[in-house]
N, C-alpha and C positions, 0 to 999 in steps of 0.2 A: 634437575629434571622437573618439568612442569607437572602440577597436580592435574589429573584428567578431569574434564568437565563431568558433572553428574549426568547419568543416563536414566531417564524415567521411562518405565514401561508404558505409561499412559500420561504423557505430559499435559498440563492444563493449557494447551496451545490450540487456538482456533484458526489462526491465519498467519501466513508469512508472506510479506511483499518484498521482492527484490526488484530494484529498478533504477533507471537513470532519467534525469532531466537534461535536456540539451537545448542549444540555441534553437528557437522556433524554425521549423521548416516552412518558410513562407508560402511555398507552392503546394504544400500538402493539403489536398481537398478531400471531401468525403469520397469522391470517386477513387482516389488513391488508396484510401483505407479499404474500400471494397476490393480493389485490385490486390492489395496485400492479403486480404482475407482469402482470396482465391488460392493463394499459395499455401495457406495453413489450414484450409477448410477441412481437410481430411482428419486433422487432429483436434481442431477447434470448430466444430460445426454449428455451435449456437452463438448468437450475437445479441447484444443489447446496446443501445445508445445511452450514454450518461452525460451529465453536464461536465465540461472540462474542469480539471483541477487547476487552481491558480498556481502560477510559478512561485517557487520558494528559493530564496538565495540566503544561505547561511553564511554570513560574513562576520569576522571578528569585529567587535565594536569596543570603543573606549567610551565609558560613561553610559548614561541611560539610553536605551534604544529609542529611536524616533518613531512615533506612530506612523503607520502607512495605511493608505486606502487604495485598494486595487479594484479596478472595474474592468471587466472583460466582456466584450460583446462580439457576436458573430463568430465566424470561423467554423472549422470542422468540429464535430462533436468528439467526445472521448468514446471510443468504441471498446466494448468488451467482447472478446472472442473466447468462448468457453468450450471445454471438452464436454463429452456426453454426461459425465457425472457432475459437472459444474464445480469440481474440486480444483481444477487447474484453469487459469484464465490469463489471457494477455490483455492489458489495457494499453490503448494507443491513442495519442492525440498529437497535435502538431509539435509539442515540446516535451513529450513524456513517453517512455516505454517502460511498462511494469509487468512483471509476471508474478502471479499469486498462486499459492496453494492455500486452500481453506477447507475446513470441515463444513459439510452441508448437513449430513445426517447426525453428526456429533460423535460418531464412532470410528471415523476413518483414522487409520494410523498415520502419525506424522512421518513423512518420508525422509527426514533428516536434512540438515543444511547442505551437506556435501552433495547430495543428489540434486537438491533444488538449485544450488548455484551452478552446477553443470548444465541443468536444463535452461536456466536463465541465459548463460553464456551462449549456448547453441541458438536460442531464439533471437537474442540480440544480434549475433553475427548474421543470421538470416535476414533480419530486418535491415541491418546496415547494407547488406548486399542489395536488397530491394531498393533502398533509397538511392544508391549509386546507379543501379541499372535503369531506374526510371527518371534519372536526371533531376532528382529533388535536391541535390547538393550533398552535404555531409552532416551527419548528426554529431555536432561538437558538444560533448558532455560537459555540463557545468555543475552538476550535483549528482550524488549517488544516494540511494535509499536502501535501507534494510529495516524493515518493520516487523516486529513480532506482536501479535494481538492475542492477549490472554484474557479470558473472561474468568473472573473469580466470583463464584456464586456465594451469596450470603444466605445462610440457612433460613433466616426469618427477616422480613422487610424491616421490622423495628430495630434490627441490629445493624442496619446500614450506617447509622451514626457512629458505630464503633470502628470506623475505617482505620483509625490509628492502630488498631490491633494487628492489621495487615501491613499498613504503610506507616512506619514509625515517625516519618516526617510530617504526617498530617495530624494537626491538633484536633482533639475531640471538640464537637460543637459546644458552645457556651450554654450550659443548662439554664442560665438566666436570660438568654437572648430571646428575641421574638420569633425567630425562624424555627419551623418544625424540623425534625430529622429529615435528611435528604431522602428522596425517592430513588434517585439514580446518581451515579458519580462517573464522570469520564475524566481520564487523565492522559495527557500527552506529554512526551518529553523528547 
């Protein structure tokens, strides 16, 4: 029998992103994004344009990774379609479909993964239907994404250098070094 995962009454979770990257829909233009929005506007009435996310391909490598330079120009933007609370949003661009839940006020309860994955599946199926009905082709998935964003507050800014007390893999800064204690730390894995 598996040990159940811990359940926190108030988890330190700020955002969850569930999404897919697919082969670019070459015919997807801003007008199509607007047409898609017309189908979901009753649930996601707020919009924002954002710069497109760069494509990511996680492939197994042997030896050191080769540096890459990616340059992206033109094309349709990444659109955010948000609900009234701005807690739920869909991000859409020519090669990406993401659905986020996030805290905006900081007090919203986490709806749990089981609910979020069901909502993602529903929205993804509706988007795939839209793609086929409008003759844009087929969204062939090449990457899947599940991202949890947790903000860990440090009580005092001068204690930020003690990051190793939270993440044991992080070495404390060299006290004899010339760099001051960090002001902010971002970590991605």
